[in-house]
C-alpha positions in Angstrom: -12.6 -33.1 2.1 -13.3 -31.8 -1.4 -12.1 -33.6 -4.5 -10.2 -31.4 -6.9 -9.8 -32.8 -10.5 -7.0 -31.0 -12.3 -7.2 -31.4 -16.1 -4.4 -30.5 -18.5 -5.3 -28.3 -21.3 -4.8 -29.9 -24.7 -1.8 -28.5 -26.6 -0.3 -26.9 -23.4 3.2 -27.8 -24.6 2.7 -25.8 -27.8 2.6 -22.5 -26.0 6.3 -22.4 -25.8 6.7 -22.5 -29.6 4.0 -20.0 -30.4 6.3 -17.1 -29.7 9.3 -16.5 -31.9 12.5 -17.8 -30.4 14.7 -15.0 -29.2 18.4 -14.9 -30.1 20.8 -15.1 -27.2 22.8 -11.9 -26.8 25.5 -10.5 -24.5 24.2 -9.2 -21.2 25.8 -5.8 -21.9 23.7 -5.3 -25.0 20.4 -5.9 -23.1 18.5 -2.7 -22.6 17.6 -1.7 -19.1 14.1 -0.7 -18.0 15.2 0.8 -14.7 14.7 4.3 -15.9 11.2 3.7 -17.1 9.4 2.9 -13.9 5.8 4.0 -13.4 5.8 6.6 -10.7 3.3 6.0 -7.9 2.2 9.4 -6.6 2.3 8.1 -3.0 5.8 8.6 -1.6 5.7 5.8 1.0 4.4 3.4 -1.6 7.2 4.3 -4.0 9.8 3.8 -1.3 8.7 0.2 -0.6 8.6 -0.5 -4.4 12.1 0.8 -4.8 11.2 3.9 -6.9 8.0 2.9 -8.7 6.4 0.1 -10.7 8.7 -1.7 -13.2 6.9 -2.2 -16.5 5.7 -5.8 -16.9 6.1 -6.6 -13.2 3.6 -8.4 -11.0 3.1 -7.0 -7.5 1.2 -9.0 -4.9 -0.3 -7.1 -1.9 -1.6 -9.0 1.1 -3.0 -8.1 4.5 -5.6 -8.8 7.1 -9.3 -8.2 6.1 -10.3 -4.6 6.6 -6.7 -3.4 7.0 -6.9 -1.1 4.0 -5.5 -3.0 1.0 -8.3 -2.0 -1.5 -8.2 1.6 -0.2 -4.5 2.0 -0.7 -4.6 0.4 -4.1 -7.5 2.5 -5.3 -5.7 5.7 -4.1 -2.5 4.6 -6.0 -4.6 3.7 -9.1 -6.3 7.1 -9.2 -2.9 8.9 -8.9 -1.3 6.8 -11.7 -4.4 7.3 -13.9 -4.1 11.1 -13.5 -0.5 11.2 -14.6 0.2 8.1 -16.7 -3.0 7.2 -18.5 -5.8 4.7 -18.2 -5.8 2.3 -15.3 -8.1 -0.8 -15.3 -9.4 -1.8 -11.9 -10.9 -5.4 -12.0 -13.0 -6.1 -9.0 -14.0 -9.7 -8.5 -15.5 -9.1 -5.1 -17.4 -5.8 -5.3 -19.6 -4.2 -7.9 -18.7 -1.1 -9.9 -21.1 1.0 -7.8 -19.4 0.0 -4.6 -16.0 0.9 -6.1 -17.4 4.3 -7.0 -18.7 4.9 -3.5 -15.3 4.2 -2.1 -13.7 6.6 -4.7 -16.1 9.3 -3.8 -15.3 8.9 -0.1 -11.6 9.1 -0.9 -12.2 12.1 -3.2 -9.9 10.7 -5.8 -10.0 11.7 -9.6 -12.0 9.2 -11.6 -11.6 10.4 -15.2 -9.1 7.8 -16.5 -9.9 5.1 -13.9 -11.8 2.3 -15.5 -13.7 -0.3 -13.5 -14.6 -3.9 -14.5 -16.6 -6.2 -12.3 -15.7 -9.7 -13.6 -14.5 -13.0 -12.2 -13.7 -14.8 -15.4 -10.0 -14.3 -16.1 -10.5 -14.8 -19.9 -12.9 -11.9 -20.0 -10.5 -9.8 -17.9 -7.6 -10.4 -20.2 -9.7 -9.6 -23.2 -10.8 -6.3 -21.7 -7.2 -5.5 -20.7 -6.0 -6.3 -24.3 -8.6 -3.9 -25.7 -8.0 -1.2 -23.2 -4.1 -1.5 -23.0 -4.0 0.3 -19.6 -0.9 1.8 -17.9 -1.7 -0.5 -14.9 -4.0 -3.5 -14.4 -5.3 -4.3 -10.9 -7.0 -7.6 -9.9 -8.9 -7.5 -6.6 -8.5 -10.3 -5.6 -6.5 -13.1 -7.2 -8.4 -15.8 -5.1 -11.8 -14.9 -6.6 -11.0 -15.1 -10.4 -11.1 -18.3 -12.3 -10.4 -19.9 -15.7 -12.6 -22.2 -17.7 -10.0 -24.9 -18.3 -9.8 -26.0 -14.7 -12.8 -27.6 -13.1 -11.9 -26.7 -9.5 -13.5 -23.8 -7.6 -12.1 -20.3 -7.6 -9.5 -19.9 -4.9 -8.2 -23.4 -5.1 -4.5 -24.1 -5.5 -4.7 -24.9 -9.2 -6.9 -21.9 -10.0 -4.7 -19.4 -8.2 -1.6 -20.8 -9.8 -3.0 -20.8 -13.3 -4.6 -17.4 -13.1 -1.3 -15.9 -11.9 0.6 -17.6 -14.7 -1.7 -16.3 -17.4 -1.5 -12.8 -16.1 2.2 -13.0 -16.1 2.3 -14.3 -19.6 0.1 -11.5 -20.7 1.8 -8.7 -18.8 5.5 -9.4 -19.5 5.6 -9.0 -23.3 3.4 -5.9 -23.2 5.4 -4.2 -20.3 2.2 -3.5 -18.4 2.5 -3.7 -14.6 -0.1 -5.7 -12.7 -1.1 -5.4 -9.1 -2.7 -8.4 -7.4 -4.5 -8.2 -4.1 -4.4 -11.5 -2.1 -6.3 -12.9 0.9 -4.3 -14.0 3.9 -4.5 -17.0 6.2 -4.9 -16.9 10.0 -1.1 -16.9 10.3 -1.0 -13.7 8.2 0.6 -15.2 5.1 -0.8 -15.1 1.6 -3.6 -17.7 1.1 -3.0 -20.3 -1.6 0.2 -22.1 -2.8 3.6 -20.8 -1.8 4.5 -20.9 -5.5 2.3 -17.8 -6.0 4.9 -15.7 -4.1 7.7 -17.2 -6.2 5.9 -16.3 -9.5 5.4 -12.6 -8.8 8.1 -10.0 -8.8 7.2 -8.2 -5.5 5.3 -9.2 -2.4 4.0 -6.5 -0.1 2.2 -6.8 3.2 0.0 -4.1 4.8 0.3 -4.6 8.5 -1.2 -2.9 11.6 -3.9 -3.2 14.2 -7.4 -2.4 13.0 -7.9 -0.5 16.2 -4.9 1.7 15.6 -4.7 4.4 13.0 -1.2 3.5 11.7 -0.5 1.0 8.9 2.9 -0.3 7.9 3.5 -1.3 4.2 6.4 -3.8 4.3 8.1 -5.6 1.4 9.1 -9.2 1.9 10.2 -9.8 -1.7 11.2 -7.4 -4.4 13.2 -8.3 -7.5 13.7 -4.6 -8.3 14.5 -3.0 -5.0 15.3 -3.6 -1.3 13.1 -5.6 1.0 14.1 -3.6 4.1 12.1 -0.4 3.3 8.7 0.2 5.0 6.0 2.8 4.3 4.1 4.3 7.2 0.5 5.4 6.7 -2.3 6.8 8.9 -5.9 5.7 8.4 -8.1 8.8 8.2 -11.6 9.5 7.0 -10.4 10.2 3.5 -8.3 7.0 3.3 -4.7 6.3 4.0 -2.5 9.3 4.5 1.3 9.3 4.3 3.3 9.8 7.5 6.4 11.7 6.5 8.0 11.6 9.9 7.1 8.3 11.6 9.2 9.0 14.7 7.2 12.1 15.6 3.9 10.2 15.0 5.0 7.3 17.3 6.2 9.6 20.1 3.5 12.3 20.1 1.5 10.7 23.0 4.5 9.8 25.1 4.4 11.0 28.7 7.6 12.0 30.5 8.3 10.8 34.1 6.5 7.5 33.8 8.4 4.3 34.8 8.6 1.5 32.3 8.8 3.8 29.3 11.9 4.2 27.0 12.6 5.3 23.5 14.4 3.0 21.0 16.0 4.0 17.7 15.4 1.3 15.1 16.2 1.1 11.4 13.6 0.2 8.9 15.6 -0.1 5.7 17.5 3.2 5.3 15.2 5.1 7.6 15.7 5.5 11.4 12.5 5.4 13.4 12.1 6.3 17.1 9.5 4.3 18.9 8.3 4.1 22.5 8.9 0.9 24.4 6.7 0.1 27.3 7.1 -2.5 30.0 5.1 -3.5 33.1 6.1 -5.8 35.9 3.7 -7.0 38.5 3.8 -9.7 41.2 2.4 -12.9 39.7 -0.6 -14.6 41.1 0.2 -18.0 39.5 3.0 -20.5 39.9 4.4 -19.7 36.5 5.0 -16.0 35.7 3.6 -14.7 32.4 5.8 -13.2 29.7 3.7 -11.3 27.1 5.1 -9.4 24.1 3.2 -7.1 21.7 5.1 -6.0 18.7 8.2 -7.9 19.8 9.4 -11.5 19.5 8.3 -13.5 22.6 11.6 -15.5 22.5 13.6 -12.3 22.5 11.7 -11.0 25.6 12.4 -14.3 27.4 16.1 -13.9 26.6 16.2 -10.3 27.9 14.5 -11.3 31.1 17.0 -14.1 31.7 19.9 -11.6 31.2 18.4 -9.1 33.6 18.0 -11.8 36.2 21.5 -13.4 35.8 23.7 -10.4 34.9 22.0 -7.4 36.4 20.6 -9.1 39.5 16.9 -8.2 39.2 14.6 -10.7 41.0 12.1 -11.1 38.1 11.4 -14.8 38.9 8.1 -13.9 40.6 7.0 -11.1 38.2 4.6 -11.1 35.3 6.2 -9.1 32.6 4.4 -7.3 29.7 6.2 -5.5 26.9 4.6 -3.4 24.2 5.7 -1.4 21.2 3.5 1.7 21.0 1.8 2.5 17.7 1.2 -1.1 16.4 4.7 -1.3 14.9 6.4 -4.8 14.9 10.1 -4.7 15.6 12.5 -7.6 15.1 15.8 -5.7 15.1 18.2 -6.6 18.0 19.1 -2.9 18.3 15.9 -2.4 20.4 17.1 -4.9 23.1 18.6 -2.1 25.3 15.4 -0.1 25.3 13.2 -3.1 26.1 15.5 -4.3 28.9 15.8 -0.8 30.4 12.0 -0.4 30.3 11.6 -3.7 32.3 14.2 -2.5 34.9 12.5 0.9 35.1 9.1 -0.7 35.8 10.6 -3.2 38.3 12.4 -0.5 40.3 9.6 2.1 39.7 12.1 4.6 38.6 11.5 6.6 35.4 14.0 7.0 32.6 15.0 10.5 31.6 12.5 11.6 28.9 15.2 13.2 26.7 17.3 10.0 26.5 17.2 7.5 23.7 18.7 4.0 23.8 20.5 2.0 21.1 22.2 -1.4 21.5 22.0 -5.2 21.2 22.2 -7.2 24.4 24.4 -10.3 24.6 23.9 -13.3 26.9 26.8 -12.3 29.1 25.2 -8.9 29.6 27.5 -7.0 27.2 26.2 -4.4 24.7 27.1 -5.1 21.1 27.4 -2.5 18.4 24.7 -2.0 15.8 24.9 -0.7 12.2 24.2 2.9 11.1 24.8 4.4 14.6 25.4 7.8 13.1 22.0 7.9 11.3 20.3 6.9 14.5 22.0 9.5 16.6 21.2 12.2 14.1 17.5 11.3 14.0 17.4 11.5 17.8 19.0 14.9 17.7 16.5 16.1 15.1 13.7 15.2 17.4 15.2 17.1 20.3 16.7 14.3 22.4 19.6 15.5 24.5 21.3 12.2 25.3 21.8 8.9 23.5 23.1 5.8 25.2 25.1 3.6 22.8 27.4 0.6 23.1 31.0 1.3 23.8 31.9 -0.9 20.8 30.4 1.8 18.6 33.7 3.8 19.1 35.1 1.6 16.3 32.5 2.9 13.9 32.6 6.2 12.0 30.2 8.8 13.4 28.0 8.3 16.4 28.1 12.0 17.5 25.8 14.8 16.6 25.6 18.5 17.5 23.7 19.2 20.7 23.5 15.5 21.8 25.5 13.9 24.6 26.6 10.4 23.5 27.0 8.1 26.5 29.0 4.9 25.7 28.6 2.0 28.0 29.9 -1.6 27.9 27.3 -3.6 29.8 23.6 -3.7 30.4 23.9 -2.9 34.1 25.9 0.3 33.2 23.4 1.3 30.6 20.5 1.0 33.1 22.2 3.0 35.7 23.1 5.7 33.2 19.5 5.8 31.8 18.0 6.3 35.3 20.6 8.8 36.5 
């Protein structure tokens, strides 16, 4: 237990009256800053931000250690510096020489990229006030501190106060600020939850350190959608954009293998085809194992129960393992049909046709429920050369669902879909 003494700054209440009071005005007369976003020369990054950085906004980026947060931010900073002016990169964890070594490895332009190795936030704001950069980056927010609070850097009071001061400095000057944050064992931003409420956007860089793919996902965005994701590939020269994620996730797929199916998921407005794998083996214990990688474990338990009760598969004595290839995490119910069919394929040891994609949500009574954007999903499958797509019969009520060169098979139950997939 460590005692934390939090002292109030004298005259803290006067900060509200230091700025001139603004006159209330009709909302229609307020100017819009939507057309003045700072373009990030990384298309996948721009997609997640909603079209670029809004002036005066605070963006918090989190992720596991070593996942590539600093690499991605440095690449974005170099690109913004090359087209929009000076960028100030404040590193509270590394020296300026270490930042330069990374920049040389990434082969990024360094002319207008300024580096400051400092942990005192007062000195950081003074340097930013003198420099007036197009973008300010603080790496990381848990390692900077202010003099007025006696607790150590990274404590709740320090993180909250540092973020508040950065926000008070950035908003009137219309300078965007990127903050890099540490994460806990559970994968959430370390520190108080109020930190995520104070910033304008919260982005997470996800992925397995032993896989080359990284997913940039937005969980909060006041200026855009939180459904978009950006896909990157970790290479020797840093993170590289993946323009067609579906092709990347399916490039190592082998046809004629039981327990392998292709699901068509939606990440925001982008359809992505991913390979679902399942393996069933006779259990050696009294209680069979149900292991999911990239899927919700509770969803896997539900699908196994439906396969047992509604389809008649004797899975009570089987260990079942389900995996999403490529390190992608999927929570969309539209992948239910592909997961259930992969389990049935492994249990029966019968492969699913390699040119067939599956779309549909599975209900508890074994019925298939329709999903949104069925036309976009089918068109993406057709673009990648799939010849057949199995969709719920309820999708007939939706507009679209057919594409040139693709046979659309509509089924009503999970049992019908499994038989159609293995035909």
